[in-house]
N, C-alpha and C positions, 0 to 999 in steps of 0.2 A: 785433371787430365784423364781421359778415358784409357782404361787398361784392360787387358784380357790375359788370363793365365792359361797355360796348357800343360798337360802331362805329356812328356816326350821320353824317348829312349835314353836321352842324355840328361834327364832330370826335368823338374818343373821350370818353365820359363814364362816370363811376363812380357807382353808386347804393349808398348805405349804409343799413343797417337796424340798429335797436337796440330791444329790448323790443317787437317786433312792429309797429314803425312805421318809415317812411322818415324818416331824420334828415338826409340830405344827398344832393345831386347835385353832383358835382365834375367839372371838365374834366380828362381824363387817364385813364390806364390803371393798374390795380394788378395786381400779380403774383398774389396770393392771391385766388382766385375762389370764391364760394359760390353755391349753387343752392337757396336757401330758397324755399318757396312764395311768400312776399311779394316777394322779389327777382325771381323768374321772372315774376310778375304785373306788377311794375313794368316789366320789360323789354318784355313784350307791349304794355302801355299806352303806353310811351314810343315804341316803334317805330310803333305805330298813329297816335299823335299826329304824329310826324315824317313819316309817309306821308300826312297829311291826312285820316285816317280816324277820328280820335277828337277830340272837342271838349271833353270833360270827364273829368278823371281821377277815379278812384274808388279811392284808396289811403289807408290811415291815415298821417297825417303827425305828426311830433313835432319841429318845428324848435326848436333851443335859442336863446333870446334873451331880452332884457329884456321886461317887460310892454308897453312902448311898441312895440318891434319886433314883438311878437306881434300887436298890434292892426293895425299896418301890413300885415303879411303876411296876416292874415285879410281885410283890405280888398282885397288883391290877388286873393285867391281868388274874390272876388265880381265881378271884371271879366269880362264875358262873352267867350267866344271871338270873335275878330275885332273886338273893340272896344278902344279905348284910353281911358285917363284921364290927366289931368295930375297932376304932383306935388301941385299945389294941391288938386285934386279929392280925392286920397287924404288929404291933411292935413285937409280938411274933415270926413272920416269918422273918421279915426284920431286926430286931434289933432296938435299940433305945427305945424311949418312945412313948406313945400315942400322946404327944405334938409334938414330932419331926415328927411323921407320919402325923399329921395334917398340919405341915409346908410343908412337901414334897407334900402332896395332893394339897395344895394351889398353889404350883408352878408347878404342872403337865402341861407340855406344849402341851399335846395331849388329852384333855378331850374328853369324849364320847368314843373314841376308847380305851384309857386307862381309865377304868371306875371308876374314883375317886368318882363319885356320889354314888357308892355302899358302901361307908364307912360312918358309922354313929357313933354317940356317944353312950355310953352304955344305956342312958335313954332318949335320944332325938335325933332329926334329925342330929344335927351337922351343920357345915357351908358348904357353897359352893360358890366359887368365880366366877363362870361363869354365863353368861346370867343375869337373874334376881335373882341371888343368891338362897336362899332357895326355892323360887317358882319353879325355873328351876330344882332343885334337886328333889323336890316332883313330878314334871311332869315326869321326867326320871324314878324315882322309880315306879310311877304308871304305866307308859308304860310297864315296865318289870314285874309288879305285885308283887313288893317286898316292904319290910319295913312296911307292914301292919299298926300297931297301931301308928307308928311314923309319918305317913302322916297326 
């Protein structure tokens, strides 16, 4: 599977491609690096996003997951840049409960591009499993200018 690692303000991340689509973004660095056209474009877009210059990604995505998780992840892609939704808001769109949305969020294989960081609890920040956890979520929300009092 072709992969490309990047140094970013939130730590090293690795983007993986399969069959012409992005299938994962993981924290960490891999030894074997690829420079496919899609991975190079993902690198450009991720750096532009993390520099505050890109608000919407335009990459083919193919996250692997159950039909329910697919619905949750699709709902996440519809949260506008700089906005947040609660776990309950996403459950109202994708079905299930706030807890099941939280579990789907935690298993999101393409964080940043599928913006699970934009989902917060009703009265507090909520969790985040990427990078440095809640600190990374706060950084991403601050980058986008969202979540105000929850930061």
